[in-house]
SELUM-218450 format. One record per residue (C-alpha): x, y, z. Coordinates in steps of 0.05 Angstrom, whole numbers, always signed. Example, Ala and Ser with C-alpha at 12.3 -4.5 7.8 and 13.67 -1.06 7.14 Angstrom:
REM residues 2
PT    east   north      up
PT    +246     -90    +156
PT    +273     -21    +143
//
This chain:
REM residues 287
PT    east   north      up
PT    +548    +822    +134
PT    +535    +766    +182
PT    +573    +767    +248
PT    +624    +711    +253
PT    +619    +660    +308
PT    +653    +683    +371
PT    +680    +632    +420
PT    +686    +653    +492
PT    +729    +609    +537
PT    +728    +624    +611
PT    +786    +587    +642
PT    +803    +576    +715
PT    +860    +625    +716
PT    +808    +679    +709
PT    +826    +701    +638
PT    +775    +709    +583
PT    +798    +693    +513
PT    +758    +719    +454
PT    +777    +679    +392
PT    +744    +672    +324
PT    +717    +603    +309
PT    +732    +576    +378
PT    +715    +502    +382
PT    +664    +482    +433
PT    +709    +428    +461
PT    +783    +440    +467
PT    +826    +378    +458
PT    +888    +368    +499
PT    +926    +320    +455
PT    +996    +296    +469
PT   +1038    +299    +405
PT   +1065    +229    +413
PT   +1062    +215    +339
PT   +1100    +277    +320
PT   +1168    +272    +286
PT   +1229    +275    +332
PT   +1254    +345    +347
PT   +1327    +364    +353
PT   +1353    +366    +425
PT   +1355    +433    +460
PT   +1424    +463    +457
PT   +1455    +523    +491
PT   +1466    +556    +424
PT   +1391    +567    +412
PT   +1345    +601    +461
PT   +1290    +549    +471
PT   +1215    +560    +462
PT   +1172    +541    +521
PT   +1144    +482    +480
PT   +1215    +455    +471
PT   +1227    +459    +546
PT   +1161    +425    +561
PT   +1178    +369    +512
PT   +1247    +361    +542
PT   +1219    +357    +613
PT   +1165    +308    +590
PT   +1218    +263    +561
PT   +1257    +268    +626
PT   +1196    +247    +666
PT   +1179    +190    +618
PT   +1251    +164    +622
PT   +1251    +164    +697
PT   +1300    +221    +706
PT   +1245    +255    +745
PT   +1205    +198    +777
PT   +1132    +203    +795
PT   +1127    +233    +864
PT   +1191    +273    +858
PT   +1197    +348    +847
PT   +1225    +384    +787
PT   +1280    +435    +795
PT   +1257    +505    +816
PT   +1238    +557    +765
PT   +1304    +593    +777
PT   +1344    +529    +769
PT   +1307    +513    +704
PT   +1317    +584    +680
PT   +1392    +578    +689
PT   +1393    +507    +660
PT   +1357    +527    +595
PT   +1387    +597    +591
PT   +1320    +630    +583
PT   +1271    +675    +620
PT   +1230    +656    +681
PT   +1167    +673    +641
PT   +1185    +620    +589
PT   +1197    +568    +645
PT   +1130    +583    +675
PT   +1096    +574    +608
PT   +1130    +507    +599
PT   +1109    +483    +668
PT   +1038    +507    +655
PT   +1038    +463    +593
PT   +1058    +402    +634
PT   +1005    +419    +685
PT    +951    +423    +632
PT    +972    +354    +608
PT    +965    +326    +679
PT   +1039    +308    +684
PT   +1055    +354    +742
PT   +1019    +393    +796
PT   +1041    +460    +824
PT   +1030    +490    +892
PT   +1054    +555    +921
PT   +1116    +547    +963
PT   +1116    +472    +950
PT   +1145    +467    +880
PT   +1127    +427    +819
PT   +1110    +354    +834
PT   +1111    +299    +782
PT   +1043    +265    +782
PT   +1045    +220    +721
PT   +1097    +193    +672
PT   +1047    +198    +614
PT   +1004    +258    +595
PT    +929    +249    +594
PT    +902    +244    +524
PT    +832    +271    +534
PT    +786    +331    +529
PT    +777    +387    +579
PT    +705    +392    +602
PT    +666    +441    +559
PT    +592    +445    +575
PT    +543    +483    +531
PT    +481    +439    +527
PT    +442    +384    +563
PT    +476    +334    +519
PT    +544    +360    +541
PT    +524    +350    +613
PT    +504    +278    +598
PT    +572    +265    +566
PT    +607    +298    +625
PT    +568    +253    +673
PT    +588    +190    +636
PT    +662    +208    +635
PT    +669    +237    +705
PT    +636    +188    +752
PT    +600    +205    +815
PT    +625    +178    +881
PT    +570    +191    +932
PT    +596    +215    +999
PT    +531    +226   +1036
PT    +456    +233   +1028
PT    +403    +263   +1073
PT    +344    +310   +1079
PT    +358    +382   +1097
PT    +320    +447   +1108
PT    +346    +504   +1065
PT    +359    +567   +1104
PT    +401    +631   +1099
PT    +452    +632   +1042
PT    +432    +562   +1018
PT    +359    +582   +1009
PT    +382    +643    +970
PT    +427    +600    +927
PT    +371    +550    +913
PT    +321    +607    +903
PT    +272    +574    +951
PT    +232    +592   +1013
PT    +266    +591   +1081
PT    +258    +523   +1113
PT    +240    +488   +1048
PT    +261    +415   +1051
PT    +307    +381   +1000
PT    +341    +315    +993
PT    +416    +328    +986
PT    +464    +281    +951
PT    +536    +301    +961
PT    +588    +270    +914
PT    +658    +275    +887
PT    +667    +276    +812
PT    +726    +233    +789
PT    +755    +208    +723
PT    +736    +138    +703
PT    +802    +108    +728
PT    +799    +146    +793
PT    +874    +156    +793
PT    +876    +232    +786
PT    +852    +284    +836
PT    +776    +297    +837
PT    +747    +340    +782
PT    +702    +372    +834
PT    +650    +366    +889
PT    +575    +370    +876
PT    +516    +378    +922
PT    +451    +359    +886
PT    +386    +381    +917
PT    +322    +346    +895
PT    +249    +338    +917
PT    +247    +294    +980
PT    +193    +254    +946
PT    +248    +225    +902
PT    +283    +193    +961
PT    +297    +128    +924
PT    +339    +166    +873
PT    +394    +172    +926
PT    +406     +97    +922
PT    +402     +97    +847
PT    +455    +152    +847
PT    +503    +104    +882
PT    +486     +45    +837
PT    +493     +84    +772
PT    +552    +132    +783
PT    +558    +149    +709
PT    +486    +173    +701
PT    +463    +244    +716
PT    +413    +248    +773
PT    +366    +287    +727
PT    +368    +228    +679
PT    +352    +180    +736
PT    +291    +223    +755
PT    +268    +224    +683
PT    +275    +149    +675
PT    +237    +133    +739
PT    +186    +189    +744
PT    +181    +216    +673
PT    +199    +287    +695
PT    +242    +313    +639
PT    +291    +371    +638
PT    +266    +425    +592
PT    +315    +480    +611
PT    +377    +488    +653
PT    +394    +556    +684
PT    +467    +561    +700
PT    +505    +612    +743
PT    +581    +612    +747
PT    +620    +646    +802
PT    +694    +652    +818
PT    +706    +631    +890
PT    +762    +610    +937
PT    +764    +539    +964
PT    +750    +532   +1038
PT    +799    +495   +1083
PT    +750    +438   +1092
PT    +737    +429   +1018
PT    +811    +438   +1001
PT    +828    +374   +1038
PT    +775    +335   +1000
PT    +794    +363    +931
PT    +869    +361    +945
PT    +884    +434    +933
PT    +911    +491    +975
PT    +861    +527   +1020
PT    +841    +593    +989
PT    +859    +571    +918
PT    +816    +592    +859
PT    +756    +552    +837
PT    +692    +557    +797
PT    +625    +548    +832
PT    +571    +528    +784
PT    +498    +529    +805
PT    +449    +495    +757
PT    +374    +496    +764
PT    +338    +440    +726
PT    +269    +462    +702
PT    +213    +419    +674
PT    +167    +440    +617
PT    +124    +480    +667
PT    +185    +521    +688
PT    +188    +489    +757
PT    +257    +472    +786
PT    +258    +400    +811
PT    +333    +395    +819
PT    +388    +444    +837
PT    +462    +426    +835
PT    +519    +466    +866
PT    +588    +444    +840
PT    +657    +466    +860
PT    +714    +456    +810
PT    +787    +472    +827
PT    +830    +513    +781
PT    +863    +476    +722
PT    +811    +420    +726
PT    +752    +451    +692
PT    +731    +503    +641
PT    +666    +531    +615
PT    +660    +552    +542
PT    +604    +580    +500
PT    +593    +604    +429
PT    +551    +665    +412
PT    +519    +675    +345
PT    +478    +734    +320
PT    +407    +714    +303
PT    +386    +715    +229
PT    +339    +774    +238
PT    +389    +817    +276
PT    +408    +882    +241
//
């Protein structure tokens, strides 16, 4: 009997979920068109979704203005007569919707009066990367030629002292109102120096696509390595997260048809802003 599709979702909290028929892209949709729900009463122990909805309505109505802080977990626990675990689940739901942000010892801050109605990044093919690039625009911070040495040379899988053109950028949503999705250093052949300017002029186009359009060098394969890391103090200030917080580091090597890497990107994505999913299927001739 054929093996069912297995979806593997690696999320930023470090958990791995193994679910049957996992969709490649997970939609985060706000149920604005849902029928009204009865108000939370003290007679019924609320579900975390009920609490999340009640808090969302309080934020939308201005009871909790943007920039203010929600009551503490203990205060919310007492208010809704439930467990602290349920309160944390409700706040996590709001965080996933982009309504609030949470920082250790700082509380839960209201970031938006409306939830974002979009998709979490889910990359599994070259086409997915192109879509990601068009949705999360590049804001170039610096460009320059560097010599790879030490840990960087190892990360790029190149010889010590090999020269690369580095394009460093922030990745932001189209409106630029929310915190950055991540930071990316792209390393390319120094002979493609003019691509640096093109990267500034066309922020919604992948650098690999710019190279293909100008030089005809096409991506045939992408090798991707994903690592769990902690955000440095320097990068934390840029990405607007706490130093030492969890993040995903994704290293991608772009290979041409001859198997030669002509671009390597190193991206850092803070927790709760990015996920990587994949689907595994047994081949037809497998026993």
